C-alpha positions in Angstrom: -40.4 39.6 143.5 -38.6 36.8 143.7 -40.5 33.9 143.0 -39.9 30.1 144.9 -39.5 28.0 142.5 -40.4 24.2 143.2 -39.8 20.9 141.4 -42.1 20.1 139.6 -43.3 16.5 142.0 -44.0 19.1 144.6 -47.4 18.8 142.6 -47.5 14.7 143.2 -48.4 16.7 147.1 -50.9 19.1 146.8 -54.7 19.0 148.5 -53.3 16.2 150.8 -53.3 17.8 153.3 -56.9 19.4 153.0 -59.7 19.4 155.5 -62.0 18.5 152.5 -63.1 16.4 149.3 -61.8 18.6 146.3 -64.4 19.4 143.8 -65.1 17.7 140.5 -63.7 19.5 138.7 -60.6 20.2 140.8 -59.5 17.0 140.6 -60.1 17.0 137.0 -57.2 20.2 136.3 -55.7 18.6 138.3 -55.1 15.5 136.1 -54.7 17.8 133.1 -52.3 20.0 134.9 -50.2 16.4 135.2 -50.4 15.2 132.1 -48.9 18.3 130.5 -46.1 17.9 133.1 -45.2 14.3 132.8 -45.9 14.6 128.4 -43.8 17.5 129.0 -40.9 16.1 131.7 -41.3 12.3 128.8 -39.7 14.5 126.2 -36.8 15.6 127.2 -37.5 19.2 129.9 -37.0 20.1 133.1 -39.8 21.3 134.7 -41.0 23.5 137.6 -43.5 25.2 139.6 -42.4 29.2 139.9 -45.0 30.2 143.0 -44.9 34.2 143.7 -45.8 34.9 147.5 -48.8 36.0 146.8 -49.3 32.1 144.9 -49.6 33.2 142.5 -48.5 30.5 139.7 -46.4 28.4 136.8 -45.9 25.5 135.8 -42.8 25.9 133.4 -41.1 24.0 131.5 -37.0 24.3 130.0 -36.7 21.8 127.1 -32.8 22.7 127.1 -31.7 22.8 123.5 -29.5 19.1 121.9 -26.2 20.2 122.8 -27.0 20.9 126.5 -26.6 18.4 129.1 -28.0 19.1 131.8 -27.9 16.7 135.4 -29.8 18.2 137.9 -32.9 21.2 137.4 -31.2 22.8 139.2 -29.0 23.6 137.3 -31.2 26.0 135.5 -32.7 28.1 138.2 -29.6 31.2 139.1 -30.7 31.3 135.0 -34.0 32.4 135.3 -33.3 34.8 138.1 -31.0 36.5 136.3 -34.1 36.8 133.4 -36.8 38.7 135.8 -37.8 40.2 132.6 -39.1 36.6 132.0 -40.1 35.8 135.0 -42.1 39.3 135.5 -44.0 37.7 132.2 -44.6 34.4 133.5 -46.1 36.3 136.6 -48.2 38.9 133.8 -50.1 35.7 131.4 -50.4 33.9 135.5 -53.2 36.5 136.3 -54.3 35.8 133.3 -54.8 32.7 134.1 -52.6 30.9 131.5 -50.4 29.1 133.9 -48.3 26.7 131.6 -45.1 28.0 130.0 
């Protein structure tokens, strides 16, 4: 099953069209997740939200080697899609509640 890869900034729009107010727990969880994302981005990582069709998800941070220059994070997507074993491992971990890789 091929996932959808979303740019990390999509997180800033989650819940924008919710019909009710999110719970205090949901707000805290989103803040923690955004903090982790922002920390990864500040260290030079490229961050994606990996989303499978059944809405399982993973936050994936990729830190390229120092000698590799990535100008657009989307350059990494073909390489990710060529690694179905790694994607399946991420999916399995997300089922277990581990949503950050």
